[in-house]
PyMOL Python script that loads the backbone (N, CA, C, O; Angstrom):
from pymol import cmd

cmd.read_pdbstr("""\
ATOM      1  N   UNK A   1       1.491 -12.228  -2.238  1.00  0.00           N
ATOM      2  CA  UNK A   1       0.077 -10.991  -2.322  1.00  0.00           C
ATOM      3  C   UNK A   1       1.384  -9.253  -2.646  1.00  0.00           C
ATOM      4  O   UNK A   1       2.439  -8.947  -2.089  1.00  0.00           O
ATOM      5  N   UNK A   2       0.816  -8.760  -3.437  1.00  0.00           N
ATOM      6  CA  UNK A   2       2.384  -7.359  -3.469  1.00  0.00           C
ATOM      7  C   UNK A   2       1.211  -6.100  -3.337  1.00  0.00           C
ATOM      8  O   UNK A   2       0.174  -6.085  -4.001  1.00  0.00           O
ATOM      9  N   UNK A   3       1.580  -5.118  -2.398  1.00  0.00           N
ATOM     10  CA  UNK A   3       0.946  -3.236  -2.084  1.00  0.00           C
ATOM     11  C   UNK A   3       1.469  -3.442  -1.944  1.00  0.00           C
ATOM     12  O   UNK A   3       2.314  -4.043  -1.280  1.00  0.00           O
ATOM     13  N   UNK A   4       0.801  -2.478  -3.270  1.00  0.00           N
ATOM     14  CA  UNK A   4       1.530  -0.543  -3.465  1.00  0.00           C
ATOM     15  C   UNK A   4       0.979   0.203  -2.726  1.00  0.00           C
ATOM     16  O   UNK A   4      -0.087   0.027  -2.135  1.00  0.00           O
ATOM     17  N   UNK A   5       1.859   1.336  -2.703  1.00  0.00           N
ATOM     18  CA  UNK A   5       1.016   2.735  -1.718  1.00  0.00           C
ATOM     19  C   UNK A   5       2.160   3.557  -2.484  1.00  0.00           C
ATOM     20  O   UNK A   5       3.363   3.532  -2.226  1.00  0.00           O
ATOM     21  N   UNK A   6       1.567   4.227  -3.396  1.00  0.00           N
ATOM     22  CA  UNK A   6       1.574   5.921  -3.670  1.00  0.00           C
ATOM     23  C   UNK A   6       2.492   6.244  -2.002  1.00  0.00           C
ATOM     24  O   UNK A   6       2.222   5.835  -0.873  1.00  0.00           O
ATOM     25  N   UNK A   7       3.403   6.961  -2.400  1.00  0.00           N
ATOM     26  CA  UNK A   7       5.064   7.480  -2.518  1.00  0.00           C
ATOM     27  C   UNK A   7       5.284   9.473  -2.100  1.00  0.00           C
ATOM     28  O   UNK A   7       5.977  10.238  -1.429  1.00  0.00           O
ATOM     29  N   UNK A   8       3.826   9.452  -3.324  1.00  0.00           N
ATOM     30  CA  UNK A   8       4.215  10.879  -3.816  1.00  0.00           C
ATOM     31  C   UNK A   8       3.230  11.071  -5.164  1.00  0.00           C
ATOM     32  O   UNK A   8       2.798  10.121  -5.816  1.00  0.00           O
ATOM     33  N   UNK A   9       2.975  12.407  -5.438  1.00  0.00           N
ATOM     34  CA  UNK A   9       2.422  12.709  -6.432  1.00  0.00           C
ATOM     35  C   UNK A   9       2.413  14.229  -6.557  1.00  0.00           C
ATOM     36  O   UNK A   9       2.032  14.724  -5.497  1.00  0.00           O
ATOM     37  N   UNK A  10       2.698  15.133  -7.481  1.00  0.00           N
ATOM     38  CA  UNK A  10       2.528  16.387  -7.793  1.00  0.00           C
ATOM     39  C   UNK A  10       1.662  16.312  -8.723  1.00  0.00           C
ATOM     40  O   UNK A  10       0.824  15.412  -8.775  1.00  0.00           O
ATOM     41  N   UNK A  11       1.805  17.646  -9.920  1.00  0.00           N
ATOM     42  CA  UNK A  11       0.827  17.419 -11.362  1.00  0.00           C
ATOM     43  C   UNK A  11       1.943  17.056 -12.017  1.00  0.00           C
ATOM     44  O   UNK A  11       1.592  16.960 -13.193  1.00  0.00           O
ATOM     45  N   UNK A  12       3.459  16.714 -11.903  1.00  0.00           N
ATOM     46  CA  UNK A  12       3.513  15.845 -12.803  1.00  0.00           C
ATOM     47  C   UNK A  12       4.036  14.554 -12.444  1.00  0.00           C
ATOM     48  O   UNK A  12       4.139  13.679 -13.304  1.00  0.00           O
ATOM     49  N   UNK A  13       4.188  14.466 -11.905  1.00  0.00           N
ATOM     50  CA  UNK A  13       5.203  12.903 -11.537  1.00  0.00           C
ATOM     51  C   UNK A  13       4.284  12.440  -9.981  1.00  0.00           C
ATOM     52  O   UNK A  13       3.905  13.243  -9.128  1.00  0.00           O
ATOM     53  N   UNK A  14       4.064  10.725  -9.952  1.00  0.00           N
ATOM     54  CA  UNK A  14       3.291   9.683  -9.193  1.00  0.00           C
ATOM     55  C   UNK A  14       4.378   8.346  -9.059  1.00  0.00           C
ATOM     56  O   UNK A  14       4.879   7.724  -9.997  1.00  0.00           O
ATOM     57  N   UNK A  15       4.552   8.139  -7.753  1.00  0.00           N
ATOM     58  CA  UNK A  15       5.483   7.695  -7.276  1.00  0.00           C
ATOM     59  C   UNK A  15       4.856   6.368  -6.023  1.00  0.00           C
ATOM     60  O   UNK A  15       4.441   6.459  -4.868  1.00  0.00           O
ATOM     61  N   UNK A  16       4.965   5.744  -6.529  1.00  0.00           N
ATOM     62  CA  UNK A  16       4.418   4.074  -6.473  1.00  0.00           C
ATOM     63  C   UNK A  16       5.926   3.378  -5.605  1.00  0.00           C
ATOM     64  O   UNK A  16       6.976   3.434  -6.246  1.00  0.00           O
ATOM     65  N   UNK A  17       5.972   2.625  -3.891  1.00  0.00           N
ATOM     66  CA  UNK A  17       6.419   1.359  -3.133  1.00  0.00           C
ATOM     67  C   UNK A  17       5.322   0.420  -4.131  1.00  0.00           C
ATOM     68  O   UNK A  17       4.222   0.808  -4.522  1.00  0.00           O
ATOM     69  N   UNK A  18       5.865  -0.713  -4.369  1.00  0.00           N
ATOM     70  CA  UNK A  18       5.311  -2.066  -3.589  1.00  0.00           C
ATOM     71  C   UNK A  18       6.344  -3.525  -3.289  1.00  0.00           C
ATOM     72  O   UNK A  18       7.502  -3.460  -3.701  1.00  0.00           O
ATOM     73  N   UNK A  19       6.035  -4.387  -2.807  1.00  0.00           N
ATOM     74  CA  UNK A  19       6.189  -5.160  -2.256  1.00  0.00           C
ATOM     75  C   UNK A  19       6.022  -6.045  -1.365  1.00  0.00           C
ATOM     76  O   UNK A  19       5.943  -5.666  -0.196  1.00  0.00           O
ATOM     77  N   UNK A  20       5.914  -7.611  -1.712  1.00  0.00           N
ATOM     78  CA  UNK A  20       5.159  -8.340  -1.101  1.00  0.00           C
ATOM     79  C   UNK A  20       5.611  -8.921   0.082  1.00  0.00           C
ATOM     80  O   UNK A  20       6.639  -9.276   0.660  1.00  0.00           O
ATOM     81  N   UNK A  21       3.659  -8.831   0.261  1.00  0.00           N
ATOM     82  CA  UNK A  21       3.767  -8.874   1.715  1.00  0.00           C
ATOM     83  C   UNK A  21       4.893  -9.517   3.222  1.00  0.00           C
ATOM     84  O   UNK A  21       5.693 -10.443   3.355  1.00  0.00           O
ATOM     85  N   UNK A  22       4.498  -8.692   3.889  1.00  0.00           N
ATOM     86  CA  UNK A  22       5.271  -8.237   5.737  1.00  0.00           C
ATOM     87  C   UNK A  22       7.237  -8.744   4.288  1.00  0.00           C
ATOM     88  O   UNK A  22       7.552  -9.913   4.062  1.00  0.00           O
ATOM     89  N   UNK A  23       7.858  -7.796   3.825  1.00  0.00           N
ATOM     90  CA  UNK A  23       8.332  -7.975   2.809  1.00  0.00           C
ATOM     91  C   UNK A  23       8.759  -6.384   3.171  1.00  0.00           C
ATOM     92  O   UNK A  23       9.987  -6.367   3.078  1.00  0.00           O
ATOM     93  N   UNK A  24       8.311  -5.121   3.522  1.00  0.00           N
ATOM     94  CA  UNK A  24       8.232  -3.802   3.369  1.00  0.00           C
ATOM     95  C   UNK A  24       9.113  -2.976   4.284  1.00  0.00           C
ATOM     96  O   UNK A  24       9.127  -1.745   4.298  1.00  0.00           O
ATOM     97  N   UNK A  25       9.724  -3.640   4.918  1.00  0.00           N
ATOM     98  CA  UNK A  25      11.226  -3.244   5.513  1.00  0.00           C
ATOM     99  C   UNK A  25      12.184  -3.789   4.747  1.00  0.00           C
ATOM    100  O   UNK A  25      13.094  -2.963   4.675  1.00  0.00           O
ATOM    101  N   UNK A  26      12.423  -4.679   4.187  1.00  0.00           N
ATOM    102  CA  UNK A  26      12.873  -5.681   3.465  1.00  0.00           C
ATOM    103  C   UNK A  26      14.189  -4.608   1.929  1.00  0.00           C
ATOM    104  O   UNK A  26      14.956  -5.285   1.245  1.00  0.00           O
ATOM    105  N   UNK A  27      14.123  -3.215   1.770  1.00  0.00           N
ATOM    106  CA  UNK A  27      15.241  -2.462   0.498  1.00  0.00           C
ATOM    107  C   UNK A  27      15.258  -3.314  -0.496  1.00  0.00           C
ATOM    108  O   UNK A  27      15.430  -2.669  -1.531  1.00  0.00           O
ATOM    109  N   UNK A  28      15.105  -5.213  -0.858  1.00  0.00           N
ATOM    110  CA  UNK A  28      16.021  -5.487  -1.737  1.00  0.00           C
ATOM    111  C   UNK A  28      14.446  -5.967  -2.347  1.00  0.00           C
ATOM    112  O   UNK A  28      14.339  -6.270  -3.535  1.00  0.00           O
ATOM    113  N   UNK A  29      12.865  -6.016  -1.117  1.00  0.00           N
ATOM    114  CA  UNK A  29      12.640  -6.690  -2.043  1.00  0.00           C
ATOM    115  C   UNK A  29      10.675  -5.853  -2.070  1.00  0.00           C
ATOM    116  O   UNK A  29       9.532  -6.293  -1.949  1.00  0.00           O
ATOM    117  N   UNK A  30      11.358  -4.428  -2.315  1.00  0.00           N
ATOM    118  CA  UNK A  30      11.048  -3.397  -2.458  1.00  0.00           C
ATOM    119  C   UNK A  30      10.899  -2.561  -4.089  1.00  0.00           C
ATOM    120  O   UNK A  30      11.442  -1.511  -4.433  1.00  0.00           O
ATOM    121  N   UNK A  31      10.366  -3.073  -4.548  1.00  0.00           N
ATOM    122  CA  UNK A  31       9.729  -2.487  -5.990  1.00  0.00           C
ATOM    123  C   UNK A  31       9.714  -0.283  -5.952  1.00  0.00           C
ATOM    124  O   UNK A  31       9.675   0.214  -4.826  1.00  0.00           O
ATOM    125  N   UNK A  32       9.732   0.215  -6.579  1.00  0.00           N
ATOM    126  CA  UNK A  32       9.472   1.327  -6.503  1.00  0.00           C
ATOM    127  C   UNK A  32       8.788   1.439  -8.384  1.00  0.00           C
ATOM    128  O   UNK A  32       9.319   0.730  -9.239  1.00  0.00           O
ATOM    129  N   UNK A  33       7.509   2.485  -8.793  1.00  0.00           N
ATOM    130  CA  UNK A  33       6.579   2.749 -10.208  1.00  0.00           C
ATOM    131  C   UNK A  33       7.166   4.059 -10.340  1.00  0.00           C
ATOM    132  O   UNK A  33       6.920   4.737  -9.343  1.00  0.00           O
ATOM    133  N   UNK A  34       7.952   4.748 -11.333  1.00  0.00           N
ATOM    134  CA  UNK A  34       7.526   6.236 -11.080  1.00  0.00           C
ATOM    135  C   UNK A  34       7.531   7.017 -13.119  1.00  0.00           C
ATOM    136  O   UNK A  34       8.331   7.114 -14.050  1.00  0.00           O
ATOM    137  N   UNK A  35       5.184   7.589 -12.630  1.00  0.00           N
ATOM    138  CA  UNK A  35       4.951   7.540 -13.542  1.00  0.00           C
ATOM    139  C   UNK A  35       5.858   8.946 -13.603  1.00  0.00           C
ATOM    140  O   UNK A  35       6.546   9.338 -12.660  1.00  0.00           O
ATOM    141  N   UNK A  36       5.738   9.589 -14.810  1.00  0.00           N
ATOM    142  CA  UNK A  36       5.987  10.972 -14.976  1.00  0.00           C
ATOM    143  C   UNK A  36       4.861  11.290 -16.446  1.00  0.00           C
ATOM    144  O   UNK A  36       4.463  10.559 -17.354  1.00  0.00           O
ATOM    145  N   UNK A  37       4.657  12.593 -16.137  1.00  0.00           N
ATOM    146  CA  UNK A  37       3.977  12.940 -17.220  1.00  0.00           C
ATOM    147  C   UNK A  37       4.800  12.955 -18.291  1.00  0.00           C
ATOM    148  O   UNK A  37       6.006  12.801 -18.103  1.00  0.00           O
ATOM    149  N   UNK A  38       4.189  13.180 -19.846  1.00  0.00           N
ATOM    150  CA  UNK A  38       4.462  13.484 -20.695  1.00  0.00           C
ATOM    151  C   UNK A  38       3.752  13.721 -22.109  1.00  0.00           C
ATOM    152  O   UNK A  38       3.701  13.020 -23.120  1.00  0.00           O
ATOM    153  N   UNK A  39       3.118  15.233 -21.731  1.00  0.00           N
ATOM    154  CA  UNK A  39       2.935  15.659 -23.126  1.00  0.00           C
ATOM    155  C   UNK A  39       1.358  14.540 -23.602  1.00  0.00           C
ATOM    156  O   UNK A  39       0.779  14.247 -24.647  1.00  0.00           O
ATOM    157  N   UNK A  40       1.206  14.235 -22.184  1.00  0.00           N
ATOM    158  CA  UNK A  40       0.119  13.691 -22.841  1.00  0.00           C
ATOM    159  C   UNK A  40      -0.258  11.930 -21.946  1.00  0.00           C
ATOM    160  O   UNK A  40      -1.123  11.331 -21.307  1.00  0.00           O
ATOM    161  N   UNK A  41       1.785  11.728 -22.789  1.00  0.00           N
ATOM    162  CA  UNK A  41       1.533  10.244 -22.403  1.00  0.00           C
ATOM    163  C   UNK A  41       2.592   9.780 -20.025  1.00  0.00           C
ATOM    164  O   UNK A  41       2.968  10.470 -19.077  1.00  0.00           O
ATOM    165  N   UNK A  42       2.522   8.359 -20.355  1.00  0.00           N
ATOM    166  CA  UNK A  42       2.795   8.315 -19.058  1.00  0.00           C
ATOM    167  C   UNK A  42       3.390   7.741 -19.623  1.00  0.00           C
ATOM    168  O   UNK A  42       2.940   7.041 -20.530  1.00  0.00           O
ATOM    169  N   UNK A  43       5.277   7.837 -19.162  1.00  0.00           N
ATOM    170  CA  UNK A  43       6.039   6.821 -19.211  1.00  0.00           C
ATOM    171  C   UNK A  43       5.985   6.183 -16.971  1.00  0.00           C
ATOM    172  O   UNK A  43       5.330   6.453 -15.964  1.00  0.00           O
ATOM    173  N   UNK A  44       7.212   5.234 -17.403  1.00  0.00           N
ATOM    174  CA  UNK A  44       7.309   4.523 -16.342  1.00  0.00           C
ATOM    175  C   UNK A  44       8.233   3.781 -16.425  1.00  0.00           C
ATOM    176  O   UNK A  44       8.287   3.145 -17.477  1.00  0.00           O
ATOM    177  N   UNK A  45       9.195   3.567 -15.526  1.00  0.00           N
ATOM    178  CA  UNK A  45      10.326   2.869 -14.848  1.00  0.00           C
ATOM    179  C   UNK A  45      10.366   2.168 -13.469  1.00  0.00           C
ATOM    180  O   UNK A  45      10.182   2.906 -12.501  1.00  0.00           O
ATOM    181  N   UNK A  46      10.605   0.684 -13.205  1.00  0.00           N
ATOM    182  CA  UNK A  46      10.516   0.015 -12.402  1.00  0.00           C
ATOM    183  C   UNK A  46      12.157   0.153 -11.570  1.00  0.00           C
ATOM    184  O   UNK A  46      13.159   0.118 -12.284  1.00  0.00           O
ATOM    185  N   UNK A  47      12.276   0.279 -10.312  1.00  0.00           N
ATOM    186  CA  UNK A  47      13.957   0.408  -9.246  1.00  0.00           C
ATOM    187  C   UNK A  47      13.640  -0.720  -8.579  1.00  0.00           C
ATOM    188  O   UNK A  47      12.603  -0.903  -7.942  1.00  0.00           O
ATOM    189  N   UNK A  48      15.148  -1.999  -8.824  1.00  0.00           N
ATOM    190  CA  UNK A  48      15.011  -2.729  -7.353  1.00  0.00           C
ATOM    191  C   UNK A  48      14.405  -3.890  -8.074  1.00  0.00           C
ATOM    192  O   UNK A  48      14.912  -4.901  -7.587  1.00  0.00           O
ATOM    193  N   UNK A  49      13.475  -4.240  -9.099  1.00  0.00           N
ATOM    194  CA  UNK A  49      12.493  -5.668  -9.077  1.00  0.00           C
ATOM    195  C   UNK A  49      13.230  -5.900 -10.663  1.00  0.00           C
ATOM    196  O   UNK A  49      12.515  -5.905 -11.664  1.00  0.00           O
ATOM    197  N   UNK A  50      14.817  -6.099 -10.760  1.00  0.00           N
ATOM    198  CA  UNK A  50      14.896  -6.649 -11.927  1.00  0.00           C
ATOM    199  C   UNK A  50      14.666  -7.711 -12.755  1.00  0.00           C
ATOM    200  O   UNK A  50      15.276  -7.737 -13.824  1.00  0.00           O
ATOM    201  N   UNK A  51      13.597  -8.952 -12.363  1.00  0.00           N
ATOM    202  CA  UNK A  51      13.654  -9.912 -13.248  1.00  0.00           C
ATOM    203  C   UNK A  51      12.352  -9.833 -13.739  1.00  0.00           C
ATOM    204  O   UNK A  51      11.766 -10.560 -14.540  1.00  0.00           O
ATOM    205  N   UNK A  52      11.822  -8.375 -12.857  1.00  0.00           N
ATOM    206  CA  UNK A  52      10.401  -7.828 -12.376  1.00  0.00           C
ATOM    207  C   UNK A  52       9.086  -8.882 -12.203  1.00  0.00           C
ATOM    208  O   UNK A  52       8.000  -8.818 -12.780  1.00  0.00           O
ATOM    209  N   UNK A  53       9.604  -9.975 -11.111  1.00  0.00           N
ATOM    210  CA  UNK A  53       9.041 -10.333 -11.107  1.00  0.00           C
ATOM    211  C   UNK A  53       7.433 -10.340 -10.070  1.00  0.00           C
ATOM    212  O   UNK A  53       6.484 -11.102  -9.882  1.00  0.00           O
ATOM    213  N   UNK A  54       7.815  -9.228  -9.692  1.00  0.00           N
ATOM    214  CA  UNK A  54       6.608  -8.337  -9.169  1.00  0.00           C
ATOM    215  C   UNK A  54       6.350  -7.388  -9.604  1.00  0.00           C
ATOM    216  O   UNK A  54       5.796  -6.818  -8.664  1.00  0.00           O
ATOM    217  N   UNK A  55       6.341  -6.749 -10.397  1.00  0.00           N
ATOM    218  CA  UNK A  55       6.229  -5.958 -11.726  1.00  0.00           C
ATOM    219  C   UNK A  55       4.289  -5.642 -12.281  1.00  0.00           C
ATOM    220  O   UNK A  55       3.401  -4.806 -12.116  1.00  0.00           O
ATOM    221  N   UNK A  56       4.587  -7.270 -13.154  1.00  0.00           N
ATOM    222  CA  UNK A  56       3.236  -6.778 -13.698  1.00  0.00           C
ATOM    223  C   UNK A  56       1.475  -6.508 -12.317  1.00  0.00           C
ATOM    224  O   UNK A  56       0.397  -5.914 -12.335  1.00  0.00           O
ATOM    225  N   UNK A  57       2.262  -7.400 -11.381  1.00  0.00           N
ATOM    226  CA  UNK A  57       1.130  -7.905 -10.004  1.00  0.00           C
ATOM    227  C   UNK A  57       0.597  -6.038  -9.757  1.00  0.00           C
ATOM    228  O   UNK A  57      -0.564  -5.647  -9.638  1.00  0.00           O
ATOM    229  N   UNK A  58       1.825  -5.205  -9.740  1.00  0.00           N
ATOM    230  CA  UNK A  58       2.248  -4.022  -8.691  1.00  0.00           C
ATOM    231  C   UNK A  58       1.908  -3.299  -9.493  1.00  0.00           C
ATOM    232  O   UNK A  58       1.578  -2.201  -9.044  1.00  0.00           O
ATOM    233  N   UNK A  59       1.789  -3.481 -11.108  1.00  0.00           N
ATOM    234  CA  UNK A  59       1.334  -2.178 -12.191  1.00  0.00           C
ATOM    235  C   UNK A  59       0.224  -2.594 -12.655  1.00  0.00           C
ATOM    236  O   UNK A  59      -0.061  -1.710 -13.463  1.00  0.00           O
ATOM    237  N   UNK A  60      -1.086  -3.802 -12.702  1.00  0.00           N
ATOM    238  CA  UNK A  60      -1.895  -3.734 -12.645  1.00  0.00           C
ATOM    239  C   UNK A  60      -2.964  -3.721 -11.310  1.00  0.00           C
ATOM    240  O   UNK A  60      -4.165  -3.683 -11.578  1.00  0.00           O
ATOM    241  N   UNK A  61      -2.423  -3.760  -9.454  1.00  0.00           N
ATOM    242  CA  UNK A  61      -3.047  -3.051  -8.657  1.00  0.00           C
ATOM    243  C   UNK A  61      -3.046  -2.110  -9.204  1.00  0.00           C
ATOM    244  O   UNK A  61      -3.699  -2.532 -10.159  1.00  0.00           O
ATOM    245  N   UNK A  62      -2.777  -0.647  -9.561  1.00  0.00           N
ATOM    246  CA  UNK A  62      -2.814   0.609  -9.938  1.00  0.00           C
ATOM    247  C   UNK A  62      -3.920   0.584 -10.236  1.00  0.00           C
ATOM    248  O   UNK A  62      -4.506   1.644 -10.018  1.00  0.00           O
ATOM    249  N   UNK A  63      -4.701  -0.466 -10.808  1.00  0.00           N
ATOM    250  CA  UNK A  63      -5.971  -0.387 -11.544  1.00  0.00           C
ATOM    251  C   UNK A  63      -7.037  -0.865 -11.525  1.00  0.00           C
ATOM    252  O   UNK A  63      -8.070  -0.631 -12.153  1.00  0.00           O
ATOM    253  N   UNK A  64      -6.564  -2.102 -10.189  1.00  0.00           N
ATOM    254  CA  UNK A  64      -7.385  -2.650 -10.156  1.00  0.00           C
ATOM    255  C   UNK A  64      -8.550  -2.590  -8.733  1.00  0.00           C
ATOM    256  O   UNK A  64      -7.969  -2.218  -7.714  1.00  0.00           O
ATOM    257  N   UNK A  65      -9.544  -2.790  -8.598  1.00  0.00           N
ATOM    258  CA  UNK A  65      -9.559  -3.145  -6.945  1.00  0.00           C
ATOM    259  C   UNK A  65      -9.537  -3.886  -5.757  1.00  0.00           C
ATOM    260  O   UNK A  65      -9.812  -5.078  -5.619  1.00  0.00           O
ATOM    261  N   UNK A  66      -9.089  -2.853  -4.680  1.00  0.00           N
ATOM    262  CA  UNK A  66      -8.256  -3.915  -3.779  1.00  0.00           C
ATOM    263  C   UNK A  66      -8.856  -4.256  -2.555  1.00  0.00           C
ATOM    264  O   UNK A  66      -9.901  -3.661  -2.294  1.00  0.00           O
ATOM    265  N   UNK A  67      -8.185  -5.569  -1.257  1.00  0.00           N
ATOM    266  CA  UNK A  67      -8.385  -5.544  -1.071  1.00  0.00           C
ATOM    267  C   UNK A  67      -9.039  -4.649   0.768  1.00  0.00           C
ATOM    268  O   UNK A  67      -8.707  -3.464   0.782  1.00  0.00           O
ATOM    269  N   UNK A  68      -9.498  -4.911   1.547  1.00  0.00           N
ATOM    270  CA  UNK A  68      -9.176  -4.031   2.754  1.00  0.00           C
ATOM    271  C   UNK A  68      -7.649  -3.761   3.049  1.00  0.00           C
ATOM    272  O   UNK A  68      -7.434  -3.011   4.002  1.00  0.00           O
ATOM    273  N   UNK A  69      -6.687  -4.202   2.453  1.00  0.00           N
ATOM    274  CA  UNK A  69      -5.545  -4.003   3.380  1.00  0.00           C
ATOM    275  C   UNK A  69      -4.576  -2.837   1.774  1.00  0.00           C
ATOM    276  O   UNK A  69      -3.637  -2.042   1.731  1.00  0.00           O
ATOM    277  N   UNK A  70      -5.311  -3.284   1.016  1.00  0.00           N
ATOM    278  CA  UNK A  70      -4.655  -2.183  -0.527  1.00  0.00           C
ATOM    279  C   UNK A  70      -3.907  -2.904  -1.104  1.00  0.00           C
ATOM    280  O   UNK A  70      -3.404  -2.508  -2.156  1.00  0.00           O
ATOM    281  N   UNK A  71      -3.551  -4.415  -0.498  1.00  0.00           N
ATOM    282  CA  UNK A  71      -3.163  -5.492  -2.276  1.00  0.00           C
ATOM    283  C   UNK A  71      -4.082  -5.424  -2.204  1.00  0.00           C
ATOM    284  O   UNK A  71      -5.055  -4.927  -1.636  1.00  0.00           O
ATOM    285  N   UNK A  72      -3.211  -6.871  -3.869  1.00  0.00           N
ATOM    286  CA  UNK A  72      -4.222  -6.895  -4.447  1.00  0.00           C
ATOM    287  C   UNK A  72      -3.526  -8.402  -5.404  1.00  0.00           C
ATOM    288  O   UNK A  72      -2.732  -8.540  -6.334  1.00  0.00           O
ATOM    289  N   UNK A  73      -4.484  -9.464  -4.406  1.00  0.00           N
ATOM    290  CA  UNK A  73      -3.705 -11.611  -4.877  1.00  0.00           C
ATOM    291  C   UNK A  73      -3.408 -11.261  -6.118  1.00  0.00           C
ATOM    292  O   UNK A  73      -4.180 -10.698  -6.895  1.00  0.00           O
ATOM    293  N   UNK A  74      -1.483 -11.815  -6.494  1.00  0.00           N
ATOM    294  CA  UNK A  74      -1.907 -12.773  -8.297  1.00  0.00           C
ATOM    295  C   UNK A  74      -2.418 -13.380  -8.738  1.00  0.00           C
ATOM    296  O   UNK A  74      -2.477 -13.291  -9.965  1.00  0.00           O
ATOM    297  N   UNK A  75      -3.419 -14.816  -7.786  1.00  0.00           N
ATOM    298  CA  UNK A  75      -4.349 -15.218  -8.910  1.00  0.00           C
ATOM    299  C   UNK A  75      -6.004 -14.019  -9.213  1.00  0.00           C
ATOM    300  O   UNK A  75      -6.866 -13.926 -10.087  1.00  0.00           O
ATOM    301  N   UNK A  76      -5.673 -13.305  -7.868  1.00  0.00           N
ATOM    302  CA  UNK A  76      -7.327 -12.183  -8.254  1.00  0.00           C
ATOM    303  C   UNK A  76      -6.823 -11.395  -9.759  1.00  0.00           C
ATOM    304  O   UNK A  76      -7.636 -11.309 -10.679  1.00  0.00           O
ATOM    305  N   UNK A  77      -5.972 -11.059  -9.845  1.00  0.00           N
ATOM    306  CA  UNK A  77      -4.984 -10.375 -11.304  1.00  0.00           C
ATOM    307  C   UNK A  77      -6.088 -10.240 -12.698  1.00  0.00           C
ATOM    308  O   UNK A  77      -6.706  -9.296 -13.190  1.00  0.00           O
ATOM    309  N   UNK A  78      -5.977 -11.552 -12.989  1.00  0.00           N
ATOM    310  CA  UNK A  78      -6.883 -12.014 -14.394  1.00  0.00           C
ATOM    311  C   UNK A  78      -7.833 -12.096 -13.421  1.00  0.00           C
ATOM    312  O   UNK A  78      -8.112 -11.032 -12.870  1.00  0.00           O
ATOM    313  N   UNK A  79      -8.439 -13.140 -13.044  1.00  0.00           N
ATOM    314  CA  UNK A  79      -9.748 -13.023 -12.583  1.00  0.00           C
ATOM    315  C   UNK A  79     -10.425 -11.821 -12.432  1.00  0.00           C
ATOM    316  O   UNK A  79     -10.682 -12.306 -13.534  1.00  0.00           O
ATOM    317  N   UNK A  80     -11.097 -10.553 -12.189  1.00  0.00           N
ATOM    318  CA  UNK A  80     -10.564  -9.199 -12.132  1.00  0.00           C
ATOM    319  C   UNK A  80     -11.231  -8.484 -13.797  1.00  0.00           C
ATOM    320  O   UNK A  80     -12.246  -7.857 -14.100  1.00  0.00           O
ATOM    321  N   UNK A  81     -10.096  -8.966 -14.515  1.00  0.00           N
ATOM    322  CA  UNK A  81     -10.441  -8.301 -15.505  1.00  0.00           C
ATOM    323  C   UNK A  81     -11.371  -9.214 -16.436  1.00  0.00           C
ATOM    324  O   UNK A  81     -12.219  -8.629 -17.110  1.00  0.00           O
ATOM    325  N   UNK A  82     -11.298 -10.220 -16.497  1.00  0.00           N
ATOM    326  CA  UNK A  82     -12.237 -11.364 -17.286  1.00  0.00           C
ATOM    327  C   UNK A  82     -14.362 -10.425 -17.529  1.00  0.00           C
ATOM    328  O   UNK A  82     -15.259 -11.061 -18.083  1.00  0.00           O
TER     329      UNK A  82
END
""", "prot")
cmd.dss("prot")
cmd.show_as("cartoon", "prot")
cmd.util.cbc("prot")
cmd.orient("prot")
């Protein structure tokens, strides 16, 4: 399971951390997403997830319904949009 946590938000920037279950204390297993306002558009970058293994699930989790712990199971991501 991938969990996404909002770390920061202001008028121009939203920053999130994402991590696989039970790995939130292992920095190497934590990814970071930064969304920045850019004239009506949003840009993002992911840090510390070089092969983007969990990036798609983490980005989808920002727009999907979450379970009681704030996580989205990878196998539920496609099913929730179908």
